[in-house]
N, C-alpha and C positions, 0 to 999 in steps of 0.2 A: 556459318552457326557454330557455336559454343557448345558441346554437351558437359554437362556437369559430372563430376564423379559423386556421390552421396556416400557419407560417413555413415555408414550402418551402425545400431546399436551390437550385431553378433561379437558375441568374442568365443574365444576359444576352449570355453568351459558351456557354451548354450547348445544345447540339439537345436532348438529355433529361439527364434524372438517374435513377440506380436507386438506389433503398434495397433492398438486398438482406440481409434480418432473419432471423436464426433464433432462437427463444426459447421458454421454455415455458409461455408465457401472454402475451397481448397485452391489454392495456386501456388504452382513450384516450376522450374525449369527443365527442359528436357535435359532426363539424368540417366546414368546406369551403375552399376555397382558389381562387384564380386560374387555376391550371391544371388542364389535364385530368391524368386519372389513370388507368393501368390495372393493376390490380391482381391478383396471383396468389397465393390461402392454399392451403397443400399441409396436409395432416397436420392440419386443426383441423377442430372444426366448435361452431355453436351457431347465433345469429342474427345478419341482416346488415339494417342501415338504410339505404336509398337513397331520399332526399326523402318520401314518403310512402306507400313501400313499406317492409314489414317481412318477412322470412323468415325460415325455416331453410337453412343451410347445412350441408354436411359435406365432409370429406378433401381435395376440388379445389374451388375456386367461383376462375370469370374473371369481373370487372367492370369496366365501362368507365364512369369518373364526367366527366361533363361538367363548366366551369367552374362552380365557386357552389353547385354540389348539394352539398348536405350531407348526409353519411354516417360510416358506423360498423360495423365488426364487432366482435360483443360474441361471445367462444369461451368464454363461462361453462362448458360441457361439457368443455373443455381443462384447463382451472387447476385445480391442486390434486389432478391424477393423477399415476402414478408412468409415461405414455406419455412417447414419444422427444418432442424439442422440434418446434415444426413451424416452418415455414418461409413468410414471406412477402415477395414480388418487390413491387416498386411501380414504375412509369415514369412520372416524371411528364414533364410539357414544356409550354412555354407558348402558352397561348389563341391567340399571334399566329403561332405557328411555322409553319403553312401560311396563309401570305396570299392575299387575292383571286385577285390573278393566276395563282400556280403554281393554286390549285383550279378554275381555272376550265376549266383543261388540260385534254384530254381524258382521259390515264392518270390523273388524278387526280378524277373528275366522281364516283364512288362512293365515294370518302375524304371528299366534302364533304359528302354527304349524311349518311354514317355519324357523321361529328364533329356535326352538327347534330343529329343523332337524341340522340346523349350526356346532353344535357340531362334525358334521362329515368333515365340509367343503362341499362346495357345486361349482361346475364348473357350469355357464351355455354357452350355444351354438345355434346356428344356429340364428333365428331371433329375438329370447331373447336376445342374447348378442349385435347385430345390433341397436336396439331399446334401451336396457340398455344403451348403451354406450352415444347415442344422448341425453338422460336425465342424465346419470352422466355429460357429458362436458357442460349441459347446466346450471347445480350445481355450476360449476367454475366461472359463470358469473351473475347470481342473486342473490339477498341478500331479508332480512327481511322475511316477510310472504310467497314472490314467494318462496323462497327458500326451503323454508318448506313443501308449496305445492308439489314442484318439486319431494322432499326428499320421500314425502308420494306415490305421484303417482308412483316412480321409484321401491319401496318397494311394492307395488300392482299389478305392472307388473311382479316381481322377483316371488312375493308368488304365482302367478296363473299360471305360464308359466310351461309347460312340458318338457323344452328344456332342460333338467339338468343333474348332476349324482353327486352322493355324491362320497368323494373322500377317508377318511377314512374308513378302514372296519366297519363294524356292529359291533365288538365286543370290537373295541375302543372305543364308548362310549354307550355303556351298559346303559341303563338307563329307565325301566320298571315303574317308580314311577308316571310316568306322567297320568298313570290311577286311576282314583279315585277307588281303590279297599283295602281295608285291607288286606282282604286276598291275594290278589296280590304283597302286600309290605312287608307281612309276608313271603311269598315265597323268594322274592326277597332278604330280610334279612337274610334267613336263606343260602341262598345262595352263599352269600357275606362272612358270615362266613365260610362255608363249601367248595367252588368250589376247594379249595387245595389239597383235600383228594382227592386220586384216586379211592377210593372204593365209592365216593358219588352215589347214586342212584336215580332214579324219585320217587323211593316208601318212601325214606328218607323224601324226603320234601312234598309229598303230605299227609304224617303222621302229617308232623309237622303244616300242614292246616286242618286238620281233612277231608281230601278226599280221597277216592278210587284211585288205579291209572289212572281209566279207566276215570274215572270224572276229576281227575286233569289234564289229558292228555289232556282233548277237552278243559277244563276251561282256561288252560296255551298256548295253542295255540290262544286261541279265542283272547285271552286279548294281547298276544304280537306280534302274527302274526308268530309266529316261534315254530318250536318242541320244547320241551325241551330239548331233547339232542343238536340240535343244538346251541340254547341258551348257554348251558352249555360249549359248545367247545368257543362259541365268547367269552364266560368270562375269558373262559383259554388263549386263544391265544393275548387276551387284555392285560394280565396278562403278558405273555411272551415277547410280543414287549413291554412293559414298562422297562422289567427288561434288556434285550436286548440293549435297549438304553440307561439305565438309570446305568445301572451295569458294574463291570466286572467280574460276577460271570459265570462261566464253563455255557456251552449251556445243557450239560445234568443236571447240580443241576439248571438249570431253567427251564426246561423240569418239571423235579418232585417238583420244588415250583411252577409249575404250574399247577399239578394236571393230568401231564402224566406219566406212570411207565412204559413209554414203547417206546425208540427211535426214531425207525423205523417208529412208529405209529405218533408220535409228528413231524416228519420229512414232511412225506408222510400230514398230513392235515395240517400246517404250509407252506408247497411248493403248495400246492392247494389253498391256501386263499391270496398267496403273489405273487406268481409266483418266488418265491427264498426261498434259502435255511435259514435257522437261520442265519447260518455262513455268507451269502451274505447281508443275511439284516442288521446284522450287522455293516459288513465293509461299505456299502452305506451311513448309518447315521455317523459313525465314519468319513468319508473323507468330508460329506457335514458340518459337525459341526467344521472343522478346519480354522481358522480366526487371519489374520494377522493384528492387529489394527493399524500397522505402515502403511501400504498399502492400508486403508478401505475407501473408495469414498462413505461414505454413512452417513444418517443425524448423529447430535449429539446425539440425544438421545440413541444410542447406545454403546456410548463411556465411558467403567466403568472409575470410580474417578480415579484409578491408571494411566490411560493413557490420562488424563486432554490436557498434553501438546502435544497431537498428531495434527497433521496440521488439521484433520477434513475434510472438503470442500477444494477439487481441485477445479480450473475454471472451469471445464465443467459441476460443480454441481448447480442445482438451484431448490429449493423448494420454493414454497409460500403456504401458509397456509392461508386457509378461514374458518371462523369461524361462525355459525348460532345458 
């Protein structure tokens, strides 16, 4: 499966960019980009892919996407109907907009944690969705300092919310190096080198960082909030998902390359984590990656050079770009 990289309109002088689109349907390939993205979809229904998560969405959907996390909204329930056009408001901003010095300040501590977590994709619901929608719509109308202030208030609201869910699995964005610990970093690096070995034991990693098994188990769980075995399985599943999506390897081979030496065990663990078999998982992503550029009704940033002669925007498609 090919994941396209979107050419976003964000430039070095932009605080953020808003793409405000109204159309009778939207279709684009699974893609990613270097920027953060907050997307509000209104008046649409279909399937949403974020990392290794596939969910149904309807009417209102608000999701924060971290840098390079691939995603796609597929509104098959909307296209070809006589319903009113749907509206998609997308806010994109550079991954380095909030630098380390700023995020280290107390008022931004929650935003820092929030942005790190966006590597898995975050869906908001309930009152948070209602209030965020008002602020996002207001952002499309205001300019200058007022726009910058509204942007910060929006992310303050989202970072404090408890009405959210992560989309991609924990294993899809394994990253313990956020913790300031040389010992944890060493353990993580050892895991990265050896997690594909089916015989890897916790005692191997414990010895690498000069701890006994019991002390290491306590240290690791306190630092990562997960047991060593859960963390190792998450790493292996992450690798398996990426191979299922990005390669044509046989599933038995993928299980072996991901550190599983028993197919029955691999299938059981995978289905428990993803509610489908590895074969079904691959089929879902293969279907969603199919794309006919000649029938596309999406913005020009997705059209590859070889298809530059395609019509691009049909009459029902319109996008307004707002820069701050």
